C-alpha positions as CSV (number, residue, x, y, z in Angstrom):
1,M,0.0,0.0,0.0
2,F,1.2,3.5,-0.8
3,D,2.7,5.4,2.2
4,I,4.1,8.8,3.0
5,T,6.5,9.9,5.7
6,E,5.6,12.4,8.4
7,A,8.0,14.9,6.7
8,A,6.1,14.5,3.4
9,A,2.7,14.9,5.2
10,N,3.8,18.0,6.9
11,Q,5.1,19.6,3.7
12,I,2.0,18.7,1.8
13,R,-0.1,20.5,4.5
14,A,2.2,23.5,4.5
15,A,2.1,23.7,0.7
16,A,-1.7,23.6,0.7
17,A,-1.8,26.4,3.3
18,Q,0.7,28.5,1.4
19,G,-1.0,27.9,-2.0
20,G,-4.6,28.5,-0.8
21,T,-5.5,24.9,-1.7
22,V,-6.6,23.8,1.8
23,G,-9.5,21.4,1.4
24,M,-8.3,20.1,-2.0
25,M,-6.9,16.6,-2.4
26,L,-3.4,15.8,-3.5
27,R,-3.5,14.1,-6.9
28,L,-0.8,11.5,-7.6
29,A,0.0,10.2,-11.0
30,A,2.7,7.8,-12.2
31,R,3.6,6.3,-15.5
32,M,6.0,3.6,-16.4
33,K,8.6,4.7,-19.0
34,E,10.1,2.3,-21.6
35,D,13.2,1.8,-19.6
36,G,11.2,0.6,-16.6
37,S,11.7,3.8,-14.6
38,I,8.6,5.7,-13.3
39,D,7.7,9.3,-13.7
40,Y,5.8,10.8,-10.7
41,L,3.5,13.8,-10.8
42,M,1.4,15.5,-8.1
43,G,-0.6,18.6,-7.5
44,F,-3.7,19.7,-5.7
45,D,-7.0,18.8,-7.4
46,E,-10.7,18.0,-7.0
47,A,-11.7,14.3,-7.1
48,S,-13.5,12.8,-10.0
49,E,-15.9,9.9,-10.0
50,E,-13.3,7.5,-11.4
51,D,-10.6,8.4,-8.8
52,I,-9.4,6.1,-6.1
53,K,-9.3,8.1,-2.8
54,I,-7.0,7.3,0.1
55,V,-6.0,9.0,3.3
56,V,-2.5,8.6,4.6
57,K,-1.2,10.3,7.7
58,G,-4.2,12.6,7.5
59,V,-3.5,13.7,3.9
60,E,-6.3,13.1,1.4
61,M,-5.1,11.9,-1.9
62,V,-6.6,10.8,-5.2
63,M,-5.3,8.9,-8.2
64,L,-6.7,7.2,-11.3
65,P,-7.2,3.5,-11.0
66,E,-4.3,2.8,-13.5
67,T,-1.9,4.6,-11.1
68,V,-2.6,2.4,-8.1
69,P,-0.5,-0.6,-9.2
70,L,2.5,1.7,-9.9
71,L,2.4,3.2,-6.5
72,D,1.3,0.2,-4.5
73,E,4.7,-0.4,-2.8
74,A,6.0,3.2,-2.9
75,V,6.8,5.6,-0.1
76,M,6.9,9.3,-0.7
77,D,9.3,11.4,1.5
78,F,10.4,15.0,1.7
79,V,14.1,15.3,2.1
80,E,17.0,17.7,1.8
81,L,19.1,16.4,-1.2
82,K,21.7,19.1,-0.9
83,K,22.1,22.0,1.4
84,G,18.9,24.0,1.0
85,D,17.5,21.8,-1.8
86,F,14.4,20.1,-0.4
87,R,12.3,17.8,-2.6
88,F,9.7,15.1,-2.6
89,I,11.2,11.7,-3.5
90,F,9.6,8.3,-4.2
91,S,11.1,5.1,-3.0
92,N,9.5,2.4,-5.1
93,P,10.7,-1.2,-5.6
94,L,8.7,-1.3,-8.9
95,D,10.9,1.5,-10.4
96,A,13.9,0.3,-12.4
97,N,16.0,3.0,-10.6
98,Y,15.1,1.8,-7.1
99,S,17.9,0.9,-4.8
100,P,16.9,-0.4,-1.4
101,P,18.0,1.5,1.7
102,S,21.2,0.2,3.1
103,E,21.3,-1.4,6.5
104,A,23.0,0.7,9.1
């Protein structure tokens, strides 16, 4: 099942407040590319009748049914990649570019 970290949930809520989109759902989209990697897209949106709706860590999200299998085992996080460069990242074993976290 798709999951998000607390850092991602907090950033999504902050982005909604800053962007005036409180009350809207976060739309997630994913598509498999020819090389097996996955492109991820997201933005605030209204739900449609065909959408799958989920709530994770208090964040309401929607996605089209064809997106569900691509995100089924994924985890979205919000991390600092370089000093001052914060981004959402997806850790997804279905993505050809996935590398499992190393054991500490």
